[in-house]
N, C-alpha and C positions, 0 to 999 in steps of 0.2 A: 702795778701791772694790770693791763686791760684783759680781763678774762674772756672778752668777746672776740679776741683775735686768735684764730686757729691756724697755725703755721704747719704746713704738711709737705711731705715728700715721699718718694718710694725709690727703692733700689734693691738689687739682688746681692746675695752673699758674696759672689765673685767680685763685686764692686767695692767691697769694704776696704781693701788695701789700696785701691786706686783713688777713691775720694770719700768713701763713707766714713772712715775714721776721722779724716780731717773735718768733715762737716759736723760731726757730733762734738768734736773738740772745740770747733769754732763757736758753736751755739753755747756751749757751757762757758766759754771765755768772754764772748762779746754780746750775746743777745739777752734782752730782759724777759723773753718768753721761752717756753719749753717747746721743743720741736716734736712733732708727731710724725712717726715713721711707719708707713705701711710696708712692712718687711715681706719681701717676696718669698724668701726661703731661709730665713735665719732667726735666731733668738738673741736675747741679751747675753747669753753665754758666748756667742760669736762676736758681739759688739757691745761691750759694757759701756754704760754711760747714763747721764741724766736726760732721758727723753722718754716719750710715751711710745710704746710699740704696739702696733696692730698687725694681726696676721692677714696679709693681703688676700690670700685665697679663701680664708674663712669669712672675712668681711665682705668680699666682692666675688662671690661664686659665679656671677654672670660673666665675668671675664673669660672663664674657661670656654664658653661657647664661642666667643670671638677668637680666642687663641686657636681652638680646633679648626674653625672655619678658615682662618688665614693660613694656618700651618698646611692645610690641604692645598691651598692656592700656591704656596711656596713650592711644594713638591710637584704640582702639576705644571708649573712654569720654570722648573729648575734649569732648563736649557736656554732661558731667555733673561734679559735684563729685568723683566717684570718681577722675577723672583726677588731680586734685591730691593725693589720698591716695596714689595709686600713685607720683607724683613723689617724695613724701616717703619712701616705702618704698625707692625706688631710690637716693635721695640718701644715706640712712644705711646702705644695704646694703654700701657700700665698707668702712665701719667693721666691720661684722659679719663680712665675709669675711676681713678682716685678722686679727681676733681669732681666728676659727676656724683660720686658717692657723697662727697663732702657737701656739695651744693644741696643735696636732698636731705641728708641726715643732720647737718649742722646749720640749718636755716636760722637766721637771727644773728649769726656770727660773721665776722669778716674773715673770709678764707684767703689765706696767703699761700700760694704754691711757690716752692723754691726747688730748683733742680739740685740734685746731690752734688754736682760739680761746681756750684757757686761758692766762691771762697770769700770769707769775711776778713776785711783788713783792719777795721777799727771798731771800737765799741759802738753799738747801735743805740741811739737815743730813744727814750720812751715814747716820743711823739712821732717816731719814724714812719710807721704804717699810716697813721691818720694824716700826716702831712703829704705822703705820696698819693693817697686815695683822694683826699680833699673833697669829700662829700659826693664824689662821682660813683658811678656804678662799677666800673672796672678801671684799673690802672694796668696798662700793658704796653709792650714795646712793638711798635708797628714798623715794618720795613717792606721793601719790594724785592722779591726774588723771582726770577723768571717772568717778570712783568706782573706778578700777582701779589696780593697782600699776604704777608707772612708775619706771624707774631713770634718774636724771639721770646719763647716762653720760659726762660730761666727763672723769671720772677713775674708772677701775675697776682694781682690783688682784686678780690671780688666782694662787693657788698651784697650779701644775700638778702638784706632787708629791702633791696630795691625792687620796684614792681616789675622790672624786666628780667628778674632772676628766673622766673618760670619759663621764659622764652629761651634763656641760655640752657636750662636743663633739657628742654625739648630738642635744642640744636645738638647737644652732645648725644642724646639718645638716637637722633636721626643718623648721626655719624657712626656711632659705635654699636648700637643695638640693631639698627637697620642697615648697617654696613655702608652707608653712603660716602663715608670718608674714602672708601676704596675706589670710588669713581673719579677721584682727583688724579691728575697727572702725577702729582707728588703727594701721596696720601699720608702726609705728616700731620701731627697734631697742630702745629703752628699754622698751616694753611687752612685747616678746618676751623680753627678759632678765628682766623683772618676773614673767612667768609661771613661769619656772624658779625664781626666788627666793621665790615664793609657797608652794612645797612646804615643809611644816613641817620635814622632815628636812634640807632644804637650808638653810633660813633659820637653823636652830640652829647650823650650821657656819660661818656668815658673820657679818661685822661690818657691820651696816646702820644708817645714820644719815641725818640730813637733809642736803641738798645743801651740800657744801663747808664744813659747820660745823666739821669737825675740821682744816681746812687754810686757814681764812680769813686767817690771818696771812701765809701764803705765796702762795696762789693765788686768782685770781678768774676765773670762767668768763664770758666775754663772749658768752653764748648768745643765741639769738633772731635775728630777722631784721633788727634795727636796723642791723647792720653792713653790710647790703646796700643801705641807703638811698643814694640818689644814684648808684647803679650800674645797669648794664644786666642785673642778675641777676634771675632768676625767684625769687620769695620761697619757692616751694614746692620747687623742685628744687635751689636753691642754685647754679645754673649760669647762664651767660650765655644770654640769649634769642637764639633763632635769627633 
């Protein structure tokens, strides 16, 4: 097993029965690496299993500033569609802050982001990550939505040894520490990463393909809001309604 591969995700306690339990079970059954989970509000008592648990808010206290800022915008715009846009920005900011944290703290490792709702179908081979990255800076899934570049970020692989890693760190800081992601028409994490990968010199250093086309034998992304049907979750925020 390659100890330089750091596979990471984050989700909340309310998501455990929706996909969290399945994710942990999938990793124990099919993956040769241990999953690292930045738990937003739960402990291993809530979700037993063989994975490394990090306390999201203790490890990444700076997210609280972003959360408070965007929460105020949601309240200020609650009578308009802009409120739902900000809810989505906040929903996917947890992912972006975890990625930024890992890019800075675990330099020298290959960071593998995986969404909690990615389902594993078959045993993952030991050369899986290296084959996907293939000596590139980033492996990601590029698509066009609303005429703009969007990264379907259910699975993203990043080589932090690459000389462009510092530029990626700064891009994430610009988006989430300086709030520039909120200037986008659709302030989703995938569009913000898409802006970075639109740069020709960046794109040439990356492996960019259509969503999950190179892993369809092994993985399926149960993306979208259908998983929240018949639940008390807000389809925009991905959280339980108050």
